All heavy atoms as an XYZ file, in Angstrom:
958
protein
N     225.298    139.990     91.396
C     224.602    141.199     90.986
C     225.582    142.365     90.833
O     225.632    142.999     89.796
C     223.509    141.516     92.022
C     222.756    142.759     91.742
S     221.499    142.426     90.527
C     220.642    143.936     90.540
N     226.356    142.640     91.879
C     227.308    143.751     91.818
C     228.409    143.468     90.806
O     228.883    144.379     90.124
C     227.906    144.011     93.200
N     228.812    142.222     90.700
C     229.857    141.853     89.749
C     229.405    142.083     88.317
O     230.168    142.583     87.490
C     230.260    140.384     89.944
O     230.574    140.172     91.311
C     231.437    140.030     89.081
N     228.160    141.755     88.017
C     227.669    141.946     86.652
C     227.552    143.437     86.318
O     227.823    143.846     85.186
C     226.329    141.244     86.469
O     225.342    141.828     87.297
N     227.152    144.270     87.294
C     227.083    145.713     87.054
C     228.472    146.300     86.869
O     228.680    147.167     86.023
C     226.354    146.415     88.193
C     224.873    146.166     88.188
C     224.170    147.022     89.195
C     222.678    146.763     89.110
N     221.917    147.681     89.924
N     229.422    145.842     87.665
C     230.789    146.313     87.528
C     231.380    145.887     86.187
O     232.058    146.674     85.517
C     231.656    145.791     88.674
C     233.082    146.301     88.727
C     233.108    147.821     88.878
C     233.828    145.652     89.861
N     231.082    144.674     85.773
C     231.570    144.189     84.487
C     230.914    144.954     83.337
O     231.574    145.281     82.346
C     231.306    142.696     84.352
C     231.940    142.090     83.128
C     231.744    140.580     83.086
O     230.917    140.024     83.805
N     232.505    139.930     82.234
N     229.629    145.261     83.467
C     228.941    146.050     82.440
C     229.533    147.449     82.354
O     229.721    147.996     81.260
C     227.449    146.118     82.745
N     229.842    148.039     83.508
C     230.485    149.352     83.529
C     231.869    149.292     82.885
O     232.242    150.157     82.095
C     230.581    149.864     84.977
C     231.409    151.092     85.141
C     230.982    152.308     84.625
C     232.615    151.057     85.818
C     231.742    153.452     84.780
C     233.388    152.189     85.980
C     232.949    153.393     85.458
N     232.626    148.278     83.210
C     233.980    148.126     82.675
C     233.980    147.947     81.153
O     234.819    148.490     80.453
C     234.668    146.943     83.343
C     236.088    146.748     82.907
C     236.539    145.821     82.021
C     237.216    147.503     83.319
N     237.896    145.945     81.863
C     238.344    146.976     82.644
C     237.405    148.563     84.196
C     239.615    147.488     82.813
C     238.675    149.065     84.372
C     239.763    148.530     83.679
N     233.011    147.210     80.643
C     232.948    146.914     79.218
C     232.098    147.903     78.424
O     231.928    147.739     77.218
C     232.413    145.494     79.001
C     233.392    144.460     79.494
O     234.600    144.635     79.392
N     232.873    143.385     80.059
N     231.554    148.899     79.071
C     230.709    149.895     78.387
C     231.545    150.668     77.366
O     232.735    150.921     77.589
C     230.117    150.863     79.416
C     229.048    151.732     78.871
N     229.301    152.945     78.301
C     227.707    151.557     78.803
C     228.165    153.497     77.911
N     227.175    152.672     78.214
N     230.963    151.057     76.225
C     231.711    151.812     75.205
C     232.237    153.159     75.697
O     233.171    153.697     75.124
C     230.692    152.007     74.082
C     229.701    150.920     74.266
C     229.640    150.652     75.733
N     231.654    153.693     76.766
C     232.172    154.926     77.366
C     232.717    154.630     78.761
O     232.723    155.488     79.638
C     231.077    155.988     77.431
N     233.180    153.428     78.973
C     233.684    152.992     80.270
C     235.148    153.343     80.477
O     235.782    153.995     79.646
N     235.712    152.910     81.592
C     237.072    153.298     81.970
C     238.181    152.764     81.062
O     239.323    153.146     81.221
C     237.236    152.756     83.388
C     236.119    151.849     83.631
C     235.060    152.128     82.636
N     237.861    151.925     80.115
C     238.884    151.449     79.182
C     239.008    152.361     77.965
O     239.769    152.055     77.050
C     238.554    150.026     78.725
C     238.606    149.043     79.852
C     238.349    147.632     79.466
N     237.893    147.430     78.105
C     237.623    146.264     77.584
N     237.735    145.195     78.321
N     237.213    146.141     76.342
N     238.260    153.470     77.940
C     238.266    154.362     76.782
C     238.574    155.792     77.198
O     238.428    156.163     78.364
C     236.903    154.354     76.065
O     235.934    154.950     76.928
C     236.476    152.961     75.681
N     238.963    156.600     76.230
C     239.196    158.028     76.480
C     237.891    158.744     76.781
O     237.875    159.785     77.429
C     239.928    158.671     75.276
C     240.390    160.096     75.591
C     239.023    158.702     74.055
C     241.456    160.185     76.616
N     236.770    158.176     76.345
C     235.465    158.792     76.562
C     235.093    158.824     78.034
O     234.198    159.563     78.428
C     234.381    158.054     75.770
C     234.717    157.931     74.321
N     234.804    159.024     73.489
C     235.023    156.858     73.557
C     235.123    158.619     72.269
N     235.274    157.312     72.288
N     235.771    158.031     78.827
C     235.578    158.062     80.276
C     236.579    158.998     80.943
O     236.222    159.806     81.790
C     235.717    156.650     80.865
C     235.682    156.620     82.368
C     234.477    156.674     83.022
C     236.856    156.552     83.102
C     234.425    156.648     84.407
C     236.817    156.524     84.482
C     235.607    156.578     85.135
N     237.836    158.903     80.563
C     238.888    159.612     81.278
C     238.934    161.107     80.992
O     239.262    161.895     81.877
C     240.245    158.966     80.994
C     240.308    157.620     81.630
C     240.258    156.418     80.997
C     240.352    157.338     83.026
N     240.281    155.398     81.914
C     240.341    155.935     83.170
C     240.395    158.121     84.167
C     240.376    155.322     84.407
C     240.439    157.500     85.402
C     240.435    156.121     85.512
N     238.616    161.532     79.790
C     238.641    162.968     79.483
C     237.637    163.736     80.347
O     238.013    164.718     80.994
C     238.387    163.190     77.996
N     236.366    163.325     80.417
C     235.454    164.046     81.305
C     235.813    163.894     82.781
O     235.606    164.823     83.568
C     234.094    163.415     81.027
C     234.215    162.729     79.729
C     235.653    162.355     79.586
N     236.374    162.752     83.151
C     236.743    162.554     84.551
C     237.811    163.547     84.980
O     237.716    164.148     86.052
C     237.220    161.103     84.769
O     236.165    160.216     84.388
C     237.612    160.860     86.199
N     238.826    163.749     84.150
C     239.855    164.729     84.494
C     239.335    166.159     84.373
O     239.846    167.065     85.026
C     241.098    164.539     83.634
C     241.924    163.362     84.070
C     242.054    162.261     83.259
C     242.543    163.357     85.300
C     242.800    161.171     83.656
C     243.292    162.272     85.720
C     243.424    161.166     84.896
N     238.321    166.369     83.557
C     237.734    167.698     83.419
C     237.023    168.121     84.700
O     236.829    169.305     84.940
C     236.762    167.694     82.232
C     236.400    169.049     81.732
C     235.587    168.934     80.450
C     235.284    170.291     79.877
N     234.496    170.184     78.649
N     236.657    167.169     85.542
C     236.046    167.501     86.831
C     236.992    168.357     87.670
O     236.545    169.134     88.521
C     235.660    166.239     87.589
C     234.321    165.716     87.203
C     234.062    164.620     86.452
C     233.054    166.286     87.525
N     232.711    164.474     86.290
C     232.069    165.481     86.939
C     232.659    167.404     88.249
C     230.708    165.754     87.060
C     231.303    167.668     88.360
C     230.351    166.861     87.773
N     238.283    168.223     87.452
C     239.245    169.054     88.186
C     239.023    170.533     87.938
O     239.195    171.364     88.842
N     238.627    170.899     86.721
C     238.339    172.299     86.416
C     237.112    172.784     87.175
O     237.087    173.911     87.681
C     238.133    172.475     84.912
C     239.323    172.151     84.023
C     238.914    172.219     82.564
C     240.461    173.098     84.301
N     236.098    171.955     87.264
C     234.893    172.339     88.000
C     235.186    172.470     89.484
O     234.702    173.394     90.141
C     233.783    171.322     87.779
O     233.337    171.357     86.454
N     235.985    171.574     90.008
C     236.337    171.631     91.431
C     237.164    172.888     91.709
O     236.950    173.572     92.716
C     237.076    170.348     91.852
C     236.111    169.164     91.786
C     237.686    170.483     93.234
C     236.774    167.814     91.892
N     238.075    173.223     90.814
C     238.862    174.451     90.988
C     237.972    175.685     90.914
O     238.187    176.660     91.645
C     239.953    174.522     89.927
N     236.979    175.661     90.048
C     236.062    176.784     89.941
C     235.226    176.931     91.210
O     234.975    178.046     91.666
C     235.159    176.594     88.720
C     234.837    177.901     88.047
O     235.336    178.953     88.408
N     233.996    177.828     87.048
N     234.817    175.817     91.806
C     234.075    175.870     93.068
C     234.983    176.392     94.175
O     234.538    177.162     95.035
C     233.504    174.479     93.421
C     232.961    174.442     94.833
C     232.422    174.093     92.426
N     236.248    176.025     94.154
C     237.187    176.526     95.166
C     237.357    178.036     95.068
O     237.641    178.700     96.069
C     238.535    175.834     95.018
N     237.158    178.603     93.876
C     237.269    180.050     93.695
C     236.040    180.811     94.172
O     236.040    182.037     94.167
C     237.517    180.395     92.226
C     238.932    180.098     91.790
O     239.792    179.884     92.673
O     239.188    180.072     90.563
N     234.996    180.117     94.599
C     233.795    180.800     95.087
C     234.095    181.670     96.299
O     233.446    182.685     96.506
C     232.699    179.801     95.461
C     232.000    179.165     94.292
C     231.084    178.162     94.514
C     232.253    179.552     92.996
C     230.425    177.551     93.457
C     231.603    178.959     91.924
C     230.680    177.961     92.167
N     235.063    181.274     97.105
C     235.362    182.031     98.320
C     236.273    183.227     98.062
O     236.443    184.060     98.940
C     236.008    181.114     99.356
O     237.225    180.594     98.849
N     236.844    183.323     96.886
C     237.714    184.455     96.560
C     236.888    185.696     96.266
O     235.777    185.595     95.751
C     238.574    184.136     95.334
C     239.639    183.118     95.570
C     240.484    182.977     94.331
C     241.598    181.972     94.564
N     242.435    181.835     93.380
N     237.424    186.867     96.585
C     236.716    188.085     96.196
C     236.685    188.211     94.675
O     237.625    187.792     93.991
C     237.546    189.210     96.822
C     238.755    188.600     97.381
C     238.624    187.117     97.349
N     235.621    188.784     94.124
C     235.474    188.829     92.661
C     236.599    189.568     91.953
O     236.950    189.224     90.832
C     234.150    189.545     92.440
C     233.438    189.489     93.726
C     234.449    189.326     94.793
N     237.188    190.556     92.591
C     238.254    191.301     91.907
C     239.540    190.499     91.782
O     240.407    190.819     90.977
C     238.532    192.641     92.602
C     239.038    192.523     94.013
C     237.929    192.471     95.051
O     236.745    192.487     94.682
O     238.272    192.406     96.240
N     239.678    189.424     92.551
C     240.899    188.625     92.466
C     240.692    187.303     91.735
O     241.558    186.440     91.791
C     241.438    188.353     93.874
O     240.575    187.473     94.558
N     239.557    187.149     91.056
C     239.322    185.914     90.320
C     240.319    185.785     89.182
O     240.648    186.761     88.515
C     237.899    185.886     89.750
C     236.800    185.684     90.768
C     235.447    185.782     90.086
C     236.941    184.359     91.463
N     240.795    184.590     88.990
C     241.761    184.319     87.934
C     241.057    183.607     86.797
O     240.652    182.463     86.925
C     242.893    183.449     88.482
O     243.748    183.074     87.450
N     240.887    184.303     85.691
C     240.226    183.713     84.537
C     241.263    183.203     83.553
O     242.310    183.794     83.383
C     239.348    184.740     83.825
C     238.221    185.241     84.668
C     238.132    186.581     85.009
C     237.251    184.378     85.123
C     237.091    187.040     85.777
C     236.211    184.827     85.895
C     236.128    186.160     86.211
O     235.103    186.613     86.974
N     240.935    182.124     82.844
C     241.871    181.632     81.836
C     242.059    182.604     80.689
O     243.042    182.538     79.977
C     241.232    180.342     81.339
C     240.073    180.066     82.198
C     239.796    181.269     83.012
N     241.155    183.526     80.524
C     241.214    184.454     79.397
C     241.822    185.799     79.789
O     241.527    186.808     79.187
C     239.801    184.699     78.857
C     239.052    183.478     78.520
S     239.704    182.751     77.038
C     238.508    181.482     76.760
N     242.656    185.855     80.808
C     243.193    187.124     81.274
C     244.083    187.818     80.254
O     244.368    188.995     80.407
C     243.989    186.925     82.562
C     243.121    186.897     83.776
C     243.948    186.801     85.027
O     245.065    186.324     84.998
N     243.394    187.251     86.114
N     244.506    187.097     79.254
C     245.362    187.737     78.262
C     244.590    188.717     77.395
O     245.177    189.500     76.667
C     246.057    186.685     77.371
C     245.032    185.790     76.686
C     247.022    185.859     78.176
C     245.619    184.862     75.660
N     243.259    188.687     77.489
C     242.449    189.632     76.730
C     242.531    190.988     77.432
O     242.381    191.086     78.642
C     240.987    189.134     76.656
C     240.142    190.124     75.901
C     240.948    187.778     75.991
N     242.755    192.019     76.678
C     243.014    193.325     77.265
C     241.747    194.052     77.676
O     241.738    194.740     78.675
C     243.812    194.189     76.289
C     245.172    193.637     76.096
C     246.215    193.745     76.966
C     245.645    192.874     75.010
N     247.308    193.077     76.486
C     246.983    192.540     75.261
C     245.068    192.425     73.829
C     247.750    191.804     74.389
C     245.837    191.692     72.961
C     247.156    191.391     73.254
N     240.693    193.912     76.927
C     239.482    194.653     77.247
C     238.584    193.828     78.149
O     238.305    192.679     77.891
C     238.732    194.997     75.957
C     239.493    195.969     75.115
C     238.741    196.320     73.894
N     237.352    196.628     74.229
C     236.449    196.911     73.339
N     236.749    196.931     72.072
N     235.212    197.177     73.709
N     238.103    194.443     79.231
C     237.274    193.717     80.176
C     235.946    193.292     79.568
O     235.425    192.241     79.894
C     237.022    194.557     81.425
C     238.143    194.458     82.412
C     237.708    194.988     83.717
N     238.037    196.406     83.745
C     237.648    197.233     84.680
N     236.905    196.809     85.665
N     237.976    198.493     84.646
N     235.349    194.130     78.719
C     234.074    193.737     78.128
C     234.250    192.503     77.246
O     233.414    191.610     77.240
C     233.476    194.888     77.322
O     234.344    195.254     76.274
N     235.352    192.439     76.529
C     235.629    191.261     75.714
C     235.876    190.052     76.604
O     235.468    188.940     76.280
C     236.830    191.522     74.809
C     237.189    190.416     73.820
C     236.006    190.127     72.895
C     238.389    190.809     73.001
N     236.512    190.267     77.749
C     236.746    189.188     78.701
C     235.426    188.598     79.174
O     235.268    187.384     79.242
C     237.553    189.688     79.895
C     237.781    188.703     81.034
C     238.652    187.563     80.548
C     238.410    189.397     82.199
N     234.453    189.450     79.471
C     233.148    188.960     79.908
C     232.487    188.133     78.812
O     231.882    187.112     79.075
C     232.247    190.131     80.302
C     232.598    190.711     81.618
C     231.577    191.737     82.028
N     232.211    192.647     82.939
C     232.534    193.890     82.656
N     232.248    194.405     81.486
N     233.135    194.643     83.541
N     232.589    188.609     77.577
C     231.984    187.881     76.466
C     232.649    186.523     76.307
O     231.984    185.502     76.159
C     232.076    188.709     75.161
C     231.180    189.937     75.269
C     231.695    187.859     73.961
C     231.408    190.948     74.175
N     233.986    186.480     76.353
C     234.692    185.215     76.202
C     234.389    184.269     77.350
O     234.258    183.067     77.155
C     236.193    185.458     76.076
C     236.641    186.060     74.750
C     238.122    186.383     74.798
C     236.323    185.148     73.602
N     234.268    184.814     78.559
C     233.953    183.952     79.693
C     232.552    183.388     79.551
O     232.302    182.238     79.879
C     234.104    184.712     81.004
C     234.116    183.812     82.188
C     235.183    182.971     82.403
C     233.057    183.778     83.058
C     235.204    182.112     83.479
C     233.059    182.929     84.139
C     234.139    182.093     84.352
N     231.621    184.200     79.024
C     230.273    183.702     78.776
C     230.302    182.610     77.714
O     229.553    181.641     77.800
C     229.360    184.842     78.353
N     231.166    182.763     76.723
C     231.286    181.729     75.691
C     231.803    180.435     76.301
O     231.321    179.344     75.976
C     232.193    182.222     74.545
C     232.557    181.088     73.617
C     231.517    183.344     73.785
N     232.766    180.532     77.211
C     233.288    179.335     77.875
C     232.177    178.667     78.692
O     232.017    177.448     78.661
C     234.494    179.702     78.770
C     234.874    178.553     79.673
C     235.665    180.114     77.907
N     231.392    179.476     79.390
C     230.290    178.914     80.178
C     229.230    178.297     79.261
O     228.683    177.241     79.559
C     229.676    179.991     81.062
N     228.953    178.951     78.141
C     227.966    178.411     77.187
C     228.468    177.138     76.521
O     227.671    176.272     76.155
C     227.625    179.449     76.124
S     226.614    180.786     76.726
N     229.765    177.024     76.357
C     230.280    175.801     75.733
C     229.976    174.584     76.597
O     229.822    173.477     76.078
C     231.776    175.917     75.463
O     232.503    175.831     76.666
N     229.875    174.780     77.915
C     229.457    173.683     78.784
C     228.065    173.198     78.442
O     227.791    172.001     78.457
N     227.174    174.131     78.098
C     225.827    173.736     77.690
C     225.855    172.998     76.358
O     225.161    171.994     76.171
C     224.927    174.971     77.582
C     224.632    175.705     78.883
C     223.833    176.968     78.602
C     223.893    174.804     79.843
N     226.662    173.495     75.439
C     226.733    172.878     74.114
C     227.290    171.458     74.219
O     226.728    170.511     73.664
C     227.579    173.741     73.161
C     226.860    175.067     72.901
C     227.869    173.001     71.867
C     227.719    176.124     72.249
N     228.410    171.296     74.921
C     229.010    169.965     75.043
C     228.174    169.048     75.920
O     228.199    167.825     75.765
C     230.441    170.063     75.564
C     231.364    170.541     74.508
C     231.917    171.781     74.402
C     231.816    169.795     73.375
N     232.688    171.843     73.272
C     232.649    170.650     72.619
C     231.602    168.509     72.922
C     233.270    170.247     71.455
C     232.217    168.106     71.760
C     233.035    168.974     71.043
N     227.428    169.635     76.862
C     226.502    168.830     77.650
C     225.408    168.235     76.772
O     225.048    167.070     76.905
N     224.906    169.030     75.862
C     223.909    168.546     74.905
C     224.520    167.480     73.993
O     223.900    166.471     73.694
C     223.371    169.715     74.084
C     222.517    169.338     72.926
C     221.155    168.824     73.351
N     220.348    168.579     72.160
C     219.752    167.444     71.896
N     219.825    166.453     72.756
N     219.050    167.291     70.804
N     225.759    167.700     73.565
C     226.447    166.738     72.708
C     226.547    165.371     73.390
O     226.399    164.336     72.754
C     227.832    167.269     72.348
C     228.685    166.285     71.591
C     228.445    166.036     70.251
C     229.718    165.603     72.226
C     229.231    165.134     69.553
C     230.502    164.700     71.536
C     230.249    164.467     70.196
O     231.014    163.564     69.514
N     226.792    165.385     74.691
C     226.908    164.127     75.426
C     225.633    163.311     75.443
O     225.667    162.102     75.669
N     224.487    163.960     75.185
C     223.225    163.226     75.176
C     222.852    162.713     73.787
O     222.026    161.825     73.677
C     222.066    164.101     75.691
O     221.896    165.222     74.822
C     222.313    164.556     77.105
N     223.437    163.283     72.733
C     223.035    162.864     71.386
C     224.009    161.875     70.751
O     223.666    161.258     69.751
C     222.844    164.085     70.445
C     221.723    164.961     70.938
C     224.116    164.874     70.276
N     225.201    161.735     71.315
C     226.142    160.769     70.752
C     225.755    159.361     71.188
O     225.011    159.173     72.137
C     227.599    161.071     71.171
C     227.748    161.040     72.695
C     228.063    162.371     70.578
C     229.160    161.171     73.168
N     226.258    158.396     70.467
C     226.014    156.998     70.817
C     227.340    156.367     71.175
O     228.259    156.416     70.364
C     225.387    156.246     69.634
O     224.183    156.933     69.277
C     225.067    154.818     70.003
N     227.477    155.798     72.335
C     226.548    155.712     73.448
C     226.498    157.038     74.210
O     227.442    157.818     74.154
C     227.152    154.617     74.322
C     228.609    154.748     74.095
C     228.759    155.162     72.654
N     225.420    157.253     74.918
C     225.301    158.479     75.708
C     226.387    158.468     76.782
O     226.593    157.485     77.463
C     223.928    158.581     76.337
C     222.878    158.870     75.320
C     221.579    159.267     75.982
N     220.633    159.658     74.980
C     219.665    158.891     74.517
N     219.531    157.672     74.980
N     218.836    159.328     73.605
N     227.042    159.610     76.919
C     228.137    159.726     77.871
C     227.680    160.642     79.001
O     227.810    161.864     78.930
C     229.380    160.289     77.171
C     230.616    160.181     78.005
O     230.547    160.062     79.217
N     231.760    160.226     77.351
N     227.135    160.052     80.054
C     226.573    160.843     81.148
C     227.659    161.517     81.969
O     227.403    162.555     82.602
C     225.672    159.974     82.013
C     224.499    159.483     81.237
C     224.243    158.200     80.842
C     223.431    160.271     80.706
N     223.080    158.147     80.104
C     222.559    159.410     80.003
C     223.127    161.633     80.745
C     221.414    159.855     79.371
C     221.978    162.070     80.099
C     221.138    161.198     79.429
N     228.845    160.984     81.981
C     229.968    161.644     82.644
C     230.281    162.961     81.932
O     230.488    163.993     82.566
C     231.188    160.720     82.655
C     232.296    161.201     83.555
O     232.116    162.059     84.397
N     233.462    160.620     83.366
N     230.280    162.946     80.617
C     230.511    164.154     79.827
C     229.397    165.165     80.036
O     229.643    166.368     80.185
C     230.629    163.788     78.344
C     230.889    164.923     77.364
C     232.273    165.510     77.585
C     230.744    164.431     75.932
N     228.162    164.697     80.080
C     227.022    165.587     80.292
C     227.130    166.267     81.651
O     227.023    167.487     81.766
C     225.690    164.807     80.181
C     224.513    165.671     80.595
C     225.488    164.279     78.784
N     227.370    165.485     82.686
C     227.382    166.049     84.040
C     228.538    167.016     84.253
O     228.361    168.071     84.865
C     227.408    164.927     85.080
O     228.556    164.125     84.920
N     229.724    166.699     83.759
C     230.850    167.599     83.979
C     230.656    168.908     83.221
O     230.989    169.981     83.714
C     232.203    166.938     83.635
C     232.391    166.764     82.147
C     233.359    167.759     84.198
N     230.091    168.856     82.022
C     229.885    170.088     81.270
C     228.768    170.935     81.856
O     228.864    172.165     81.856
C     229.634    169.785     79.797
C     230.928    169.517     79.085
O     231.814    170.344     79.064
N     231.057    168.333     78.516
N     227.728    170.327     82.376
C     226.692    171.111     83.043
C     227.223    171.727     84.331
O     226.881    172.865     84.669
C     225.463    170.252     83.306
C     224.692    169.827     82.056
C     223.492    168.964     82.431
C     224.260    171.029     81.239
N     228.080    171.005     85.039
C     228.701    171.573     86.243
C     229.624    172.736     85.877
O     229.623    173.776     86.547
C     229.476    170.491     86.995
N     230.393    172.574     84.799
C     231.266    173.668     84.365
C     230.454    174.881     83.936
O     230.820    176.016     84.227
C     232.167    173.218     83.218
C     233.313    172.380     83.670
S     234.549    172.185     82.408
C     235.056    173.858     82.137
N     229.363    174.648     83.253
C     228.514    175.746     82.822
C     227.915    176.465     84.032
O     227.916    177.698     84.097
C     227.408    175.222     81.912
O     226.600    176.267     81.477
N     227.425    175.700     84.980
C     226.836    176.306     86.178
C     227.836    177.118     86.974
O     227.559    178.262     87.365
N     229.013    176.552     87.206
C     230.015    177.298     87.968
C     230.548    178.477     87.163
O     230.837    179.536     87.723
C     231.182    176.388     88.391
O     231.776    175.798     87.230
C     230.722    175.306     89.345
N     230.641    178.325     85.847
C     231.105    179.427     85.005
C     230.141    180.590     85.007
O     230.548    181.750     85.136
N     228.847    180.309     84.869
C     227.853    181.382     84.897
C     227.794    182.035     86.269
O     227.599    183.249     86.384
C     226.476    180.866     84.491
C     226.302    180.747     83.001
C     225.974    179.530     82.432
C     226.471    181.842     82.173
C     225.813    179.410     81.063
C     226.312    181.738     80.802
C     225.977    180.513     80.241
N     227.978    181.245     87.332
C     227.982    181.829     88.675
C     229.170    182.773     88.847
O     229.017    183.880     89.356
C     228.010    180.734     89.739
C     228.078    181.290     91.131
C     226.988    181.948     91.680
C     229.237    181.186     91.888
C     227.047    182.479     92.946
C     229.306    181.714     93.154
C     228.205    182.364     93.686
O     228.275    182.899     94.945
N     230.357    182.354     88.420
C     231.535    183.212     88.517
C     231.358    184.466     87.657
O     231.754    185.565     88.058
C     232.796    182.465     88.087
C     233.194    181.353     89.002
C     233.763    181.826     90.316
O     233.206    182.670     90.994
N     234.894    181.265     90.668
N     230.790    184.313     86.484
C     230.541    185.453     85.613
C     229.576    186.429     86.279
O     229.801    187.642     86.257
C     229.984    184.984     84.275
C     229.676    186.072     83.250
C     230.958    186.794     82.844
C     229.008    185.466     82.033
N     228.527    185.914     86.909
C     227.581    186.802     87.582
C     228.226    187.518     88.762
O     227.949    188.691     89.010
C     226.346    186.025     88.040
O     226.662    185.157     89.098
N     229.111    186.835     89.474
C     229.826    187.490     90.580
C     230.689    188.633     90.067
O     230.732    189.709     90.655
C     230.719    186.473     91.304
C     229.974    185.517     92.164
C     230.915    184.582     92.896
N     231.801    185.336     93.764
C     233.064    184.997     94.020
N     233.590    183.925     93.471
N     233.807    185.721     94.814
N     231.392    188.374     88.976
C     232.273    189.398     88.409
C     231.479    190.596     87.891
O     231.845    191.752     88.118
C     233.120    188.778     87.297
C     234.161    189.684     86.734
C     235.231    189.984     87.747
C     236.352    190.787     87.120
N     237.214    191.387     88.113
N     230.373    190.332     87.200
C     229.547    191.419     86.674
C     228.922    192.212     87.816
O     228.900    193.446     87.787
C     228.478    190.860     85.710
C     229.166    190.380     84.430
C     227.414    191.899     85.399
C     228.242    189.652     83.479
N     228.411    191.517     88.845
C     227.848    192.242     89.999
C     228.904    193.118     90.652
O     228.619    194.230     91.061
C     227.292    191.253     91.025
C     225.902    190.776     90.699
C     225.394    189.912     91.802
N     226.286    188.747     91.872
C     225.991    187.604     92.429
N     224.846    187.449     93.023
N     226.831    186.600     92.424
N     230.111    192.609     90.758
C     231.175    193.408     91.363
C     231.507    194.620     90.508
O     231.666    195.722     91.016
C     232.434    192.566     91.574
C     233.586    193.354     92.085
N     234.522    193.915     91.248
C     233.939    193.717     93.336
C     235.406    194.577     91.968
N     235.073    194.460     93.233
N     231.617    194.428     89.204
C     232.007    195.526     88.323
C     230.945    196.615     88.242
O     231.280    197.796     88.176
C     232.300    195.007     86.912
C     233.596    194.225     86.848
O     234.374    194.275     87.820
O     233.810    193.546     85.823
N     229.679    196.247     88.267
C     228.622    197.236     88.069
C     227.997    197.723     89.362
O     227.695    198.903     89.503
C     227.531    196.680     87.149
C     228.011    196.505     85.739
C     228.180    195.243     85.195
C     228.331    197.605     84.960
C     228.637    195.077     83.905
C     228.802    197.450     83.670
C     228.943    196.185     83.144
O     229.406    196.029     81.870
N     227.785    196.844     90.332
C     227.064    197.232     91.527
C     227.961    197.793     92.619
O     227.512    198.601     93.417
C     226.243    196.064     92.064
C     225.179    195.624     91.110
N     224.140    196.428     90.736
C     225.012    194.455     90.437
C     223.370    195.796     89.873
N     223.881    194.587     89.668
N     229.215    197.396     92.702
C     230.081    197.928     93.752
C     230.369    199.402     93.517
O     230.444    200.175     94.454
C     231.373    197.131     93.837
O     232.126    197.284     92.660
N     230.512    199.819     92.259
C     230.724    201.230     91.970
C     229.484    202.036     92.307
O     229.577    203.123     92.846
C     231.093    201.412     90.497
C     232.427    200.824     90.140
C     232.692    200.949     88.665
C     233.981    200.211     88.316
N     234.218    200.212     86.870
N     228.341    201.491     92.023
C     227.097    202.183     92.317
C     226.911    202.332     93.835
O     226.537    203.398     94.308
C     225.899    201.415     91.718
O     226.166    201.173     90.354
C     224.616    202.187     91.863
N     227.191    201.294     94.604
C     227.069    201.374     96.052
C     228.076    202.354     96.637
O     227.767    203.066     97.579
C     227.259    199.990     96.660
C     226.125    199.031     96.358
C     226.409    197.621     96.823
O     227.442    197.409     97.489
O     225.597    196.737     96.510
N     229.281    202.400     96.088
C     230.289    203.343     96.570
C     229.858    204.781     96.298
O     230.077    205.670     97.128
C     231.635    203.059     95.919
N     229.259    205.012     95.146
C     228.789    206.355     94.832
C     227.615    206.755     95.699
O     227.483    207.914     96.092
C     228.384    206.432     93.359
C     229.566    206.313     92.399
C     229.126    206.163     90.958
O     227.911    206.132     90.704
O     230.018    206.075     90.091
N     226.771    205.796     96.055
C     225.612    206.094     96.900
C     226.052    206.459     98.308
O     225.538    207.402     98.912
C     224.635    204.898     96.937
C     223.996    204.748     95.557
C     223.573    205.062     98.000
C     223.162    203.507     95.410
N     227.015    205.746     98.863
C     227.484    206.009    100.218
C     228.338    207.271    100.301
O     228.496    207.825    101.375
C     228.283    204.819    100.771
O     229.377    204.550     99.884
C     227.398    203.595    100.887
N     228.901    207.723     99.185
C     229.763    208.906     99.224
C     228.975    210.196     99.282
O     227.856    210.348     99.217
C     230.655    208.931     97.986
């Protein structure tokens, strides 16, 4: 029973003998790194788009990166064969990306307001 499932997994069109398995698997490293950044203060977050000079544009680009996880997650369900590894990693990236974006926006807008209230 287990041997036949392992053999089916090995021979699957999106199995470990193809790039369709390994690309999403290595992409999990990005999601894990993003989860590791949850404990960092929002002002010290390191975004891949830091080369952008304007902060508002940075927020837009970061939202685009987070939205691309939704787009590629959907793509993983419509291709043949369905690549559930691709779907799951992109939904995880989207979730962690939107969470980091919300932390950054809350810090940028609400911390100034709280500082002004206490002053």
